[in-house]
N, C-alpha and C positions, 0 to 999 in steps of 0.2 A: 905269237906269230912272227915269222922272220921278217926283217926289214926288206923293203923292195930293192931290187937291183937298180943302181944309178941309171942304167940305160932306159928304165921304164918310167923315169920321172920327167915328163915334159913340163915346160913352163907355160901354162895356159894363160898368159897375160892378155892376149887379144880376146879370148872368150870371156874372161872376167870383165874387161872393159866393155864388151858388147852387152853383157848382162846388166852392168851398172847403167849404161846409156839408155837401153830400152826400158828399164825399170823407171828411171827418172822421167823419160818421155811420157810413159803411160800416165803418170800422176801430175803432169804439168798444170792442169787446171786448178790443182790445190793451191798453187802459189797465189792465186787471186782471191782465195777464201778469207773470210773474216772470223773473228771470234763469234761463236754461236751461243745462244742462251740455253745450252744443254751442258751444264757444268763448267763451260769456259767462263761464264760470268762469275761463278763462285770461286773458281780456281785462280783466275787471272785478273779480271776486271775489278773485282771487289776484294782482292787479296794483295795487300802491300808487302806481305812478309817475304815473298820469294824474290822481290825485285832488287837484284844485285848480288854480289858475292862478298859483302862485308861480314864482319863478325856476327852481327845480329841476325842477318839472313842465314848464314851457315848454321848458327845455333838452332834457328827455327827448322831448317831443312832436316836436321838430324834428330829433332825431338818431336816433329809433327806426326801424329798417329791417326789423323782423321781419314778414314776410308782405306787408305793404302799407306804402308810405310815404304817410302821410295826416295830416300835422300839423294841418290845419284841422279835420278830423273830430275829432281828439283835443281840440282846443280846445272844441268844442261839448260833448264828454263831460266835460271838466274843469269846464266851467260847470255842467253838470248836477250834478256832485258837489258843487260849491260851494253849490248851491241845495238839493239834495235828499238829499245824502249817498248812502247806498246803497239808497234807496227806489226800486225799479224803476218805480214809477208815473211819476216825473218823467222818466226816460229815455224811456219809451214816449210820454209826452206830447210831448216835443221831437221825436221821430221822426215822430209823427203830424202835428204842426204843420208840420214841414218838407215832408212829403209833400203836405199840403193846399196849402202855398205853391207847390210844384212844379206841382200841378194848375192853379193860377191862372196861373202863368208860362206853362205850356203853352197854356192857353186864350188868353192874350194873343198868344203866338207864332202860334197857328193863326189868330186873328182878323186879325193883321197880314198873314200869308201869303195868306189867302183874299182879303183886300181888294186885294192886289197882283195876284192871279190874275184876279179879277172886280171891277174897280173900279166897275162900274156896277150891282152887285148890290144888292138891297134890304138895308139894314143889319140888319133884323130877321132875315132868313134867314141872313145872315152870322153874327150872334150865336148863333142857334140851332144852326147847324152847328158852330161853334167850341166851344160848350158841350157838345154831344154827343160831339165828338171828344176833348175833354179828359177827359170822364167815362169814355169807352171805355178810355182809358189808366188813369186814376187809380183806378177801382173794379174793375178786372179782378183776378180771384183770383191771377194770376201776380205781382201786386204785393205780396201778403201777406208773403212771406218777407223782402223788403227793408224793409218797414215794421214788422212785428211782432217781428222778431228784432233785439235791441238791437245785436248785433255788426255788423249790416248798416247801421248809421247812416251808414257811409261811402257807401252807395248814394244815400241821399236827400240827403246833403250835397253830393256830387259833382254830382248832377243839378241841384240848385238853381243852382249856378254855370254848369253847362253850358247851361241854358235862358237864363240871363242873357246868356251869350255869343251865343246865337242871336238874342235880342232886339236886342242891340247891333249884331249883324251886319245885321239888317234895316234898321236906321237908317243904318248905313254904306253899304248898297247904294243908298240914296236920294241919296247925295252924290257929286259929281264927284271922281274920284281926284285926290289932291294938294292938295285944298282943306283949309282949317282944320277945318271940320266933319267931313270924311272922316278926317283924322288923329285927331281927338278920339274918334270912334266906334271907329276901329281900335285905339287905345290901350285904350279901355274893354273892347272885345271880347277883346283879348289878355290883359288883366288878369283878366277873368272866367274865361277858359280856363285860365290858370295856377292860379287858385283851385280850379277844378274838378279839375285834375290833382293838386293838393296836398291834395285831399279823398279822392280815389281815382282812379287813372289809367285808369279804365274807358273814358273817351271820348277816348283820345289819337288815334284815327283821324279825329277831327272835320275836320281840314283837307281830306281827300278828300271828305267830305260837303258841305263848303262849296262846293267846285268843282262838285259836282252841282247844288246850288241856284243857283250862278251860271249854269249852263247853262239850267236851268228850275226854277222859274218866274221867276227874277229876270232872265234873259236879259241877262247882263252880258258874255257872251263874244262875240267877233266881231272883224273887222278893225279894228286900231287900239285895241282895248280889252283883248284877252286878256293882253297883256304886263303892263299895270298891275294887272290882277286877280291874276295869278300873283305879282307882286311883293309884293302886300299879304299873301300867304300865308306869307311868310318868317318873321315872328314866330311864327305858329302852328306852322310846321314845326320851328322851333328848340325851342319848348316841347314838341312831340311827341317830339323826340329825347331831351330831358332826361327826360321821363316814362318812356320806354322804358328808359333806363339805370337810373333809380331803381327801377323795377319789377323789373328783372332782379336788381339787387342785393338788394332786399327778399326776393324769392322764393328766392334762393340762401341768404341768411342763415337763412331759415326752413326750408331743406331741402325746399321744396315742389315743386320741379321734378323730374319723373320723368326717369330716365336712359333711354337707348336700350334697355337690357336690360329694364327694367320697363315701358316704353311703346314698343314697337317701331315701326319705320317703317310697317308695315301699318296699325296703329291711327292713327298720325299722318295717314295719307292717307285712311283710311276713315271715321274718326269725324266729321269736319266735316260730311259729307253727312247722316249720321244725326242729329247734334245739331241742325243748322239746320232740317231737316224736322220734328224733334221739337218744336222751339219754335213753329214755324208751326202744327203740329197742336194743341198745347196752347193756343195763342192763340185758335184757332177753337173748340175744345172743351175748356175748362179743367176736366176731371174727373180724379179720382185723382191730384191734385197731392201731391207728397211733399217733405219737407225733405231727403231723401237718396235719390237714384236711384243705388244702389250697384253695380248689376250691369251689365256690358257686354252689349250685345245679342248673342244667340247666333248665331254663324256670320257669314258675309259678306253674306247676303241683305239684312238690314235696312240695312246700310251701302250696298250697291249700289242698293237702292230709294231710299234717301235721296238719294244723288247723282243718280239719275235724275230725282227730283223737282226738286232744286235746279237742275240743268243745264237741265231742261225749262222751268222758269219763267223762268230767266235768258235762254235762247234766245228764248222767246216775247216777253218785254218788249223785248229788243233789236231783234228783227225788227219789232215794232209800235211802236217808240219814237215815231215821228212821230204816230201815232194815240193812243198811250197814254203821254204824257210823265209824267203824275203816277204811274202805276203803275211806270214804269221807274225814276224817281228814288227812289220809296219802296222798291222791292225792292233796288236797288243800295245805297241808304243802309243798309238793314237788314243786308245782307251785309257792308258795310264795318265797321259798328258791332259786329256779332256776331263778326267774324273773330278777334279776339284770344282769345276764350274758346270757340272753335268746336271745339277738340280737336286743333288742329295741334300744340300742346304740352299737357302734362298736369301738373296739380298737385293734390294731395289725393286723396281716395278717390272723387270724383264722376265715375265713368267715363262715365256716360250724359249727365247734364245737371244743371242747378241752376236753380230758378225765379228766383232773384235775378239771374241773368245776362240776363234779359229786361228788366230795369227800364229801362235806357236804349235798347237796340237796337230795342225794339218801338215806340218813339215814331213811326217812319215809318208803321207800319200804322194807328195811330190818326189820323195826319194824312191818310192816304189815305182812310180812312172818312169823315172830315169833309168832304173834297172831294167824295167820292161822294154824300154826303147832300145837299150843296149843289146838285150837278148834278141829282140825282133830284128835288129840290124844284121844279125848273122843269118837270118832266114829270108826276110822280105827284101825286095828290091829297094835299095837305099833312097833312090829318087822319090818313089811313091811314099815311102815312110817319112822322109823329110818334108815332102809337100803336105801330107796330112798333119804333121806336127806343126808346121808353119801356119796352116789354116786354123788350128785350134788356138795357137798363141795369138794370132791376129784377132780372132773373135774375142778372146779374153781381154786383150788390150783395148778393144773398142768398148766393151762393156765397162771396163774399169774407168776409161776416160769419161764415159757418160755418168757413171755412178759418182765420180769425184765432184761433178757439178752439183750434186745434191747438197754437198757440204759448203756451198758458196757463202750462204748466209742463213740466218735463222728462218726467214720467210721461205726460202727454197727448201730448207730441211723439213719444216713442218708441213708444207704443202705436199711434199713427197710422201710423208708418213700418212697423211689424211687421205691421199689418193688411194693408198693401199688398204687403209683401215679407217673408214669414215666414222666409225663409232667410238674411236679412241678418245679419252677425255683429256689426257695430259697435252697432246699436241695442240689442241684448241687454246688451252691456257697459255702455252709458251708462244704460240703464234700471236695471240692477243698482246702479250707483253712486247713482242717485237714490233707489232703495228703501233702500239702506244708510243714507243720510243721514236718512231718515224713520224709521229704527229697525227696518225689516223685513229683518233679517239673513238669515233663511231664504229670503225671496223674492229677495234680492240674490244669494245663492249659486246659486240655481236659474238666474238669468239669466246669471251668469258662466259656469256650466257649459254653458248653451245657446250662448253666444258661442264658447266653446272648441270645442264640437261642430261649429259651423259653420265655424270656422277655427282649426286647432290650432297654427299657426305664428305667432300674434300674442301678444306677451308681455303686453300690458296686462291682459286678463282674468285671466291667471294671477296677476299682481300683486294685482289687486283681490280675487281669490278668497283669496289669502293674508291680506290685511287682514281680510276678513270672517271667515275661520276663526279668526284670532287674536282678533278681537273676540268670537267665540262661545266662547272658551276652549279652542281646539284648536291649541295651539302646534305640535305635531308635524305636523298637517295643513297649517298655515301654512308651515312650513319646506319641506315637499314642494312646495307651490305656488310659493313664491319660487325654489326651486331649479330648477323647470321653466322659470320665466320667464327666469332667467339662462342656462339652456341655450339658449334661443331667441335671446336678445339679451344677451350678456355686457357690452356697453357701457352699463351702467346705473349709477345711484348709489343711489337709494332702495331698490331691491330688496335690495342688500347690507345696508343699515341695517335694513330691516324684518326680514330674515332673522336678523340679529344679535339683535334684540330677542326674537324668538321662540325662538332657540336658548338665550338666557339662561334662559327659562322651562322649557326641556327639560333644563337642566343641562349643556348642551354649551358650557362656557365657552371652551374653546380655539377651537371653530368660531366662536363669537360674536365673540371678539377678532379673529380673522382677517377676519371680515366688516366689523367696525368699522374695522379698519386700511384695508381696501380702500375703504370708503365715504368715509372722511376723506381718503384719498389723492386721490379724485376730486373732492370738494367739501366745504368746511368746514360743520360743523353743530354748534351748541351742544349739542343733545340727544345726539348720538353721542359728542362729547367727554366729556360727563358719564358716559355709560354705560361708556366705555372707562376713565375714571378709577376707577369702581367696581371694574372688573375688575383694574386695576393695584393698587388698594388691597388686594384680596383676595390678590394675589400678593406683597404686601409691598413693592411698588415705589411708595413714598410720593412720591418726587420726580416720577415719571412721572404719578401721580394729580394732584399739584398742578399740573403743567404743563398737563395736559388741562383741568383746571378753569379755569385762567387763560385758556387759549385759548377756552373756552366763554364766559367772562365778557367777553372782548374782542368776541365776537360778540353777546352778549346780557347787558348789565350787570344786568338784572333777573331773571336766572335763579336762583331761590332754591335749587334743587337744586345748582347749581354752587357757590354760596357755602357751602352746608352741607358738601358733599364736600371742598372745599378746607379749610374750617375744621377738620373732623375729622382730615384728613391732617396739617395743621400741628400740631394739638394732640398727635397721636401722635408727632410728631417733637420734641415739647417746645417748640414755638414758641408763645408766649402770644398772638401775633397771630391765632391761629386763633379765639379767642373773638370778636374783632372781625368775623371773617368770618361767624360764626354769628349775631351780632347783626344784621349787614347782611342775612342771609337772612330774619330775622324782619321786617325793615323792608320788604322788597320782596315778601314772600309774601302771598297773599290771606288773609283772616281764617280761612277754613275749611281751611287747608293742613294735611294730616294730621300731618306731623312737628312742628308748632308746639309742642305740649305737651311732647314729649320734649326739644326743644332748650331751651325755657324752663327745664325742670327741670335740665338739664345746666348751664346758665349760672348757676343759683342756688347751685350747689355751691361 
């Protein structure tokens, strides 16, 4: 395709600034959000590995394969920690800034694409259509999950580099294959694609989309040209293969991939039609959006209808591809981009769908809308067309603003899910955990019991119920809950340790010791070593108590209880070194540590 004439290249800085500002404004409520107990706890609150940009943190970022391989995303989060610590405001601010940047990049891509489709178009109409298309993407309520949920930083980071890839590819398409400028833009596009995949491998099917763009609107395929165009896809295909391998490894390490027994072939074949049509429907009518669509559609009818819609649209655009090239490329691009998360394989509990999965695949719809608006502007009165577009954008912005509040905190999140799906089991458990952390123990227990009533074969709410009962001073009830949890899933660690602590309070020392033995066999824990040391001391096994305390101190040298228990055991054996252990306990313990006065009195004797 020939380069554009210089006179047709306006500098749409004002439109880009408008897109960024309106996008940022639509998501402002996200800045007051907190970490939520929907993976944020695991990824950030309980994860010290990402905190900073030192050698150890960088090593972990580039070698962690749990769930997603995303070292570049972890770099942005490590930078957040370096600046903001554990203040969620900073994390939300970075995600929102990245999303606003993505909106600008998409605007630039649309502007460049539309100029190539209609090189003789009025630059003002081009800028208006590109602005509207970018905003249809960026302030759509389906974007909220990816932007307002800190865990989904990987979405906004990955799309940033994905869009840079597309922008570089447009410049590549203007150059003759084999020339120095062509090689430069190919290298930059490949580098940006690699960065996108190393942020999250969502867009690994991009090479197939690039071929569609080559066919139309770039028109790069044809006699004597197709071979060169295919050859330049080799680096993209190689990166795609690497991304697939890394993703499979990460999913397997996280245990996220469902087996054929839990996700049978019928679902693998039926769910893609349902999910794809679901995403189209939510794009057109973004109401009742939920962070968790936990239930499968009842029966085969929704899946059959979904496939009928998908195949019907596909057949229509293919039959009319000459008359509707834009719709054909947009629909096929959407299908290619959505295919990895369409339900062919399944991970996690999201049987139906997830709003975040639309973040990248729905870009073609916004591009098609931009092209449609540009075409309509030639026929319809501009004032009416602009007014209708503004009304749609305003509606989307209001819905996005409201949806962002759903992610304010864990209670708001799970209240919203349960309002849409009262029979869901996971939200009750997670809301119960949030209530427990706020001190509402009775409310937490009610939620755990509701979760158990909805699904009795899940061990987690039983564990949490045990913790809540123990915290309310009901050790016998806690033991019963932990026992039921272990009946459901014996391959646990903490449930044995928790039950041991509750058994100690009921006087079941033998049962407590058996649980501590099992917990420590499965995983080292300073706390459990100290508790077992106390039991061994009660049995007169001072050497065993000392060994347990030494093991605890190897794990946590500042464990005052371990220093105390070892010191007492050593003194009972006549070892004067025990006094040094007690003195060390006083040095590492906080000022209000309860045993402090007793140990100080003992040392003065």
